[in-house]
C-alpha positions as CSV (number, residue, x, y, z in Angstrom):
1,X,-13.4,-22.4,14.9
2,X,-13.6,-18.8,14.6
3,X,-11.2,-18.6,17.0
4,X,-8.8,-20.7,14.8
5,X,-10.1,-18.5,11.7
6,X,-8.9,-14.8,13.6
7,X,-5.9,-16.6,15.2
8,X,-4.6,-18.2,11.6
9,X,-5.6,-14.3,9.7
10,X,-3.8,-12.8,12.6
11,X,-0.9,-14.9,12.5
12,X,-0.5,-14.9,8.5
13,X,-0.7,-10.5,9.0
14,X,1.7,-9.9,11.5
15,X,4.0,-12.5,9.2
16,X,3.5,-10.4,5.9
17,X,3.7,-6.8,7.8
18,X,7.2,-8.0,9.3
19,X,8.6,-9.2,5.9
20,X,7.3,-6.2,4.1
21,X,9.0,-4.2,7.0
22,X,12.3,-6.0,6.5
23,X,12.1,-5.4,2.6
24,X,11.6,-1.8,3.1
25,X,15.0,-1.8,5.6
26,X,16.5,-3.7,2.8
27,X,15.9,-1.3,0.3
28,X,16.7,1.8,2.2
29,X,20.2,0.0,3.4
30,X,20.6,-0.9,-0.5
31,X,19.9,3.3,-1.6
32,X,22.3,4.4,1.1
33,X,24.9,2.0,-0.4
34,X,27.5,1.9,-3.3
35,X,25.5,-1.0,-4.7
36,X,22.6,1.2,-5.6
37,X,24.4,4.8,-6.7
38,X,22.9,5.2,-10.1
39,X,24.5,7.8,-13.1
40,X,24.6,11.2,-11.5
41,X,21.8,13.1,-11.2
42,X,19.3,10.4,-11.9
43,X,16.8,9.7,-9.0
44,X,14.3,7.4,-7.6
45,X,14.7,3.3,-8.2
46,X,17.8,2.0,-10.0
47,X,17.8,-1.5,-11.7
48,X,19.2,-3.2,-9.0
49,X,16.5,-2.3,-6.1
50,X,13.4,-3.5,-8.4
51,X,14.2,-7.0,-8.1
52,X,14.4,-6.5,-4.4
53,X,11.0,-4.6,-3.9
54,X,9.0,-6.7,-6.5
55,X,10.0,-10.0,-5.3
56,X,10.5,-9.5,-1.3
57,X,6.6,-7.8,-1.6
58,X,5.2,-10.9,-3.7
59,X,7.3,-13.2,-0.8
60,X,6.1,-11.8,2.3
61,X,2.5,-11.8,0.5
62,X,2.9,-15.7,-0.5
63,X,4.1,-16.5,3.0
64,X,1.3,-14.7,4.5
65,X,-0.9,-16.7,2.6
66,X,0.8,-19.7,3.5
67,X,1.1,-19.7,6.7
68,X,-2.7,-18.9,7.0
69,X,-3.1,-21.9,4.7
70,X,-0.9,-24.4,6.7
71,X,-2.9,-22.7,10.1
72,X,-6.2,-23.2,9.0
73,X,-5.9,-27.1,8.1
74,X,-8.5,-28.1,10.3
75,X,-11.0,-26.1,8.5
76,X,-11.0,-28.7,5.9
77,X,-12.7,-27.0,2.6
78,X,-9.7,-25.9,0.4
79,X,-12.1,-23.2,-1.0
80,X,-12.6,-21.7,2.3
81,X,-8.6,-21.8,3.2
82,X,-7.5,-20.1,-0.4
83,X,-10.1,-17.3,0.6
84,X,-9.2,-16.6,3.8
85,X,-5.0,-17.3,2.9
86,X,-5.8,-14.3,-0.1
87,X,-7.2,-11.8,2.6
88,X,-4.1,-12.8,4.7
89,X,-1.6,-11.7,2.1
90,X,-4.1,-8.5,0.8
91,X,-4.2,-7.7,4.2
92,X,-0.1,-7.6,5.3
93,X,0.1,-5.7,2.5
94,X,-2.1,-3.1,3.4
95,X,-1.3,-3.3,7.0
96,X,2.4,-3.0,5.4
97,X,1.4,0.9,4.5
98,X,2.3,1.2,8.1
99,X,6.4,1.2,7.1
100,X,6.2,4.4,5.6
101,X,5.6,6.4,8.4
102,X,7.2,4.1,10.9
103,X,10.3,4.6,8.8
104,X,9.9,8.4,8.1
105,X,9.6,9.4,12.0
106,X,11.7,6.6,13.1
107,X,14.1,5.6,10.6
108,X,15.2,2.3,9.8
109,X,15.8,1.0,13.1
110,X,11.9,1.4,13.8
111,X,11.2,-1.2,10.9
112,X,13.5,-3.5,12.2
113,X,11.5,-2.8,15.3
114,X,8.3,-3.1,13.7
115,X,9.6,-6.5,12.1
116,X,10.5,-7.5,15.9
117,X,7.1,-6.5,16.9
118,X,5.6,-9.0,14.1
119,X,8.0,-12.2,15.1
120,X,6.7,-11.4,18.7
121,X,2.9,-11.3,17.8
122,X,3.1,-14.2,15.6
123,X,5.5,-16.5,18.2
124,X,2.4,-15.3,20.4
125,X,-0.2,-16.3,18.5
126,X,1.7,-19.3,17.1
127,X,2.2,-20.7,20.6
128,X,-1.8,-20.0,21.1
129,X,-2.7,-21.8,18.3
130,X,-0.6,-24.7,19.0
131,X,-1.9,-24.5,22.1
132,X,-5.8,-24.3,21.3
133,X,-5.1,-27.1,18.6
134,X,-3.6,-29.7,21.4
135,X,-7.8,-29.1,23.0
136,X,-9.6,-30.1,19.8
């Protein structure tokens, strides 16, 4: 059961981190496009980027929590599942702080690479969790 818990937490965190890397990539793309041009001399976030940032971040954290919750179905206790799902959502936000140095060093392609790495981790963890679920 401990392996199932760590696997579900890892899956949720990897999913949330990958989605947050895609949110950061989307913000950078919008900042470089004509969609985000503000008044001359204005700096920072334009009003068009704020909903993408807020909704994308909250959506990625919610997706991480929901994924962990669903993978923890054998646990049974809804309070424990909720606690672990919240940890997965918050953990994905903390781990997504990696997107800043990745974007600075490797650029936008690095963010897509990080999202791809997270997707590969999710695929591997999902395969292992489904394999262990079939044995139980």
